[in-house]
N, C-alpha and C positions, 0 to 999 in steps of 0.2 A: 503493500499500500504506500507506504515512504517512497519507493523507488519510482512508481507512478505519479505520485506529488511531485517528487522532485522532477522528474522529467517533464511536469504540466510544466512547472515553473520555469525552467528551463526556456522551453518551447515559447510561452510567453515572453519571456525576456530578451531570448534571439529576435522574436518577431519584430518585437518593442524597436529593438536597437537598429532594425535595418528600414522598418518604416521611417523613425527617426532620421535617417540618413537619407530616404528617399525625397522626406519633403522641406529637406535643408535648401534646395532653390528660391524658397519662399523666404528663407531668412536674411540672404545676402543680400538682395535689392533694399532691402531697410535700413542697409547704412551707407545706403548714398547720401553725400555727395563724394565718402570716401573712396579713392580708387583701390583696386587690389591688391598693390603692394602696400597702401596703407593696413587694409584688411586685414592682411596675410601677416604684418608685422603684430598686428594688437591680436591675433590668434594665438600666436606664439606666447606673446608675453603673458598672456591672460591665462592660458590653458597652462603652462606650468604652475600658476597661483593656484589653479583649480585642482590640478591632480598631488601637488604637494599637500594641499588640506585632507583630501583624500586619502595619501598615503598616510596622514599622521593618523587621522581615526583609524583605519584599518594595522596600524602598527607596523606597515610593511618597509622594512629599509635592510634587513639585512642581505639584501641582494647589490645592496652598493658596494660595500668594499668588497665581493667578491670581483663585480665590474671594474672595480677600478685597481685590482691585482691583473689587469686582463687586459696587455695593451691592444690585444688584436682584436678582440670585443670591442675596445672604446674607438677601436677605428672605424668596424663597424656600424656602432652607433652614429656616427660623425656623417658616415657615407649615406645611413637609412634618415639622417636629418636632412640632409641636402636632400635626396631623393623626394620624398616626403612635401618637401619646403614648395618642388616645381610642382606635384601635385595639387597641392593643395591651392598656391597660387593662379594655376591654369585653369582649375575648375572655378574657382571663384570670379575671376576674369571672363568665362566661358557666361556664366549664371547672369553676370552683369553686362553681360555685352546680347542678350539674344541668342543665346547660342545653349540652349537645354538638351535639347532632342539629342546632340551631337555629343554632347557631357555624358549623356546617358548613354549613350554609342560605345562611350569610351568603357563603361563599366559593365557591359553587356561582353564585350568578346575580350574583357581582361582574362577569363578562364583561356580561352583559346591562344592569347599571347603566353599565358602562364605556361602552357603546354608546350607551344613551341620555343620558348629560352630555355624550358629543361632538356629540349631534344640537342639545340644550339651549343648550350653550352655546359652541360652536365653529362652530354651524352646520354641522356636516357633513351627507351627505347616505348615505340606509342603501339596500343592494339589499332587492328585494322578500324574500327568504330573511330578511334579519337583522330587517325590521319584523316578518316571523313569529315570528322567534325574541325579540322584544321582547314582541310581544301573548303569546305564551303564557305567558313568565315573567310578566308581570303577571295573569294569568287564576291561575297557579301561587299566589301570592300572596293572591289573592282567595281561593282555595281552603283555603289555610291559615290565614288570619284565622277563617275558619270553625271549622276543626280547632283551633286553640290557642284560640277565644274571644276575639280580638283580634290584631291586627295583630303578626306576629313582628319587634316591635320592635329586639332582640339581631340578627336575621341583617339587617334592613334598614341599623340602624346601621353594622355589621362590611362590609356590602356599598358604604354609600355612602362611609365614611371611608377603604375601601383605594382604591377608586374616585377619591376627591379625590386622595387620597395618589398615585396613578401619575399622575395630569394635571398635579401639581406636578410632580413628578421629572421629566416628561419638558420641562419647561421648564428645568429647573436642567442635567439634560445631566450626571450626574455619572455612575461607575460605582459598583454594589454598595456594595463594599469603602467608597470614599471618600465616597459618599453616608450610611451607616449614622454613620462615622466625623463627619460633620459635625453630623449632625442628633442623637447622642449629646454632642455637645460642647453644644449649645444645651438640652439637657435636663439635661446635668450638674449646673449650681448648682441649680436648683430641687428635683430630685431629691434632692441632696446635704441641704440645707437640712429637706426634709420629714422624712428619715432623722434627721436630728437633732434634728428638734422632736420626733419618736415619742421619742427615748432621753431629752429633758431632761423628759417627760412619764412615764417610767417605761411606754411601751407599745410598744418595740421589742421583735421577736421575734428580732434578731439575739445569740443566748445562748449554747448550746450550741456547742463546732466543730462539732458534723455536722450540724447544721442552719444554722449560718452558711457552712458547705461549699457546701449546697444553695442558698443566697440565691445566693451570688458564684458557683455556675455556670449563673446565668441567662444572664451574658456569654457564656458557650461555646456555650450552646443556642441565643441569637440568631445567633453570629457565623460558628458551622459551616456550617447549610445555607445562607447567603449565599456564603459563599466557595466552597462546592462549585459552587451558583448561577452565581456569576461564572465558574467555570471551564466549565462546560458554555456558557455564552453564548456564548464564542467561537468554540465548538467545533462546534455543531450549529447545522440551519435554525430561523428564529423556530415555524413552521408544526410542528415538532418538540415545541419549550419550550410552544408551546399546549398541545399534546394531554398533554404531561406533568404539566402545573401541576392537570389534575384529580383527580392521584392525592391531592393531601393532602385535599382534602374527602373523596373516597369513603374515607379510611382515617378521616378524623374521623368520619363516618358511620357506618362501620362498629364503631368504638370506642363510640360513643356508644350504637348497639341491641344489641351483644355484649358488650361489655367493661362499660358500666355502664348497662347495662338499662334506658335511657330507653323510654319508652312511646311505641309505633307506632300509634294507632288509624286504622281503615281511609281518613279523611279526609285525615291527612298523607303517609299511602304516595298518595295521589292529587294530591296537590300535589307532593307529590319526584317522582312518574314524570313530571305537566307541566313542571317545572324540566329534568330531564334529557331529556324530547322534544325542549325548546328547545335546548338545548345539543346536543343531535346533531345539529338543523338549522345552528345557528352551526357547529357545526366543519367540517361536510360540505361549508355557502357559502364559509367561510375557507380548506379544502385547494382545493376547486374553483377559487377566485379566484385562489391561489396558483399552481397549475398552468397556469391562463391567462395568467398575466402571465409566466410563463417562458417558455410554447411561443410569445408575442407576442415576446419578448426574440431569442429564438433564432430565430425567425422575420426579425426585424430586421437580426439580426447577417448569415445567411446571406444576407440580400440586399445590406448594403452588402458585404460580400466578392464577390460576385459581379459588382456594378457595377466594383469596382475592379479587375477581372479584364479586365474586357470594355472599361474606357477604356482609349482611343489614347495614345500617348505625345502630349503637348504640348493636350491637351485637359481638364488638371488645373484645378479650380475656381479661381477667381481670388478675392482676397479682396473684392472686390466682390460676389459672386454669391449668391445666397441660397443656403442650404444646405441641400441634400435627402437626409443623411445621416441617417443612425440617430439622432444628438442631436436632429434637428428632429421627432422622429416618436415615440420611445423612452416608452411609457407611463408613468406616474408609479406609482413602486411604493407601494401604501398597503395600511394594516393593516387589520382585521376591521371598525373602526367607521367606513370610508371612506362 
């Protein structure tokens, strides 16, 4: 009963996180006349403040000492901070310049780009369905290039920067909140320096209390979905989180078409349809592979128990014998990019 309740709580937290990320295009226009760079700098500064408070409340500080003692991980955190800065800034600019639909495309194709990067950079091998999904996604980009009259640069920038960010984060191996704290700590001084520079030139928009409060709230807007995501990730299966991730671009796309009334000529609909087809194939393959992995693990466990029950006393495996139990044959769990 407790397990079901935990999973339900995790599912609701995950859904809430992705819905909030999907609705955030409604927030950035409220910060005008601030430019994208100024909004980005405020987001970095105020996010660090919110995350520090959250870590104080949760008493989660042990990771800092370990991180500081590992120069390689510190370097990776710095790289992650730079890459996510590009992603954040590009997304804010896109939303505030009437490109919400194209921005949503970036997060639709992100799983496909992540898989492609796994092949090119990590030498990972793809299953046939994954190849089909990537090829369909590439065809979609070509169709959209015709539709836009140019490559969808915003979408590609967002997709590749977020895929690169995910790759670096995987190597850093920090929790979501801890990772955000480390990255915003790297971003803090350059962001603060930029805000002070704007102030000295008389170009800062941090003026009225109402607008100042909106700029300060960028920290809350950044941190709350991440906290909800962290609460979900420890309670629900990875396959469930993989399905929930599509909520964000679905909401972004819906806002772009229905709320911001961005144009969607037939060729763009065709391009998006190909992207959705590719994601359908990718999701089906991931779920099928996860089911097979679980079934194989259950079979190995059952076989091991059967051997234990039928093994006669005195025939226990000696230390020099080769292992024939599940540890020798258990399949390696892999993600969708394996």
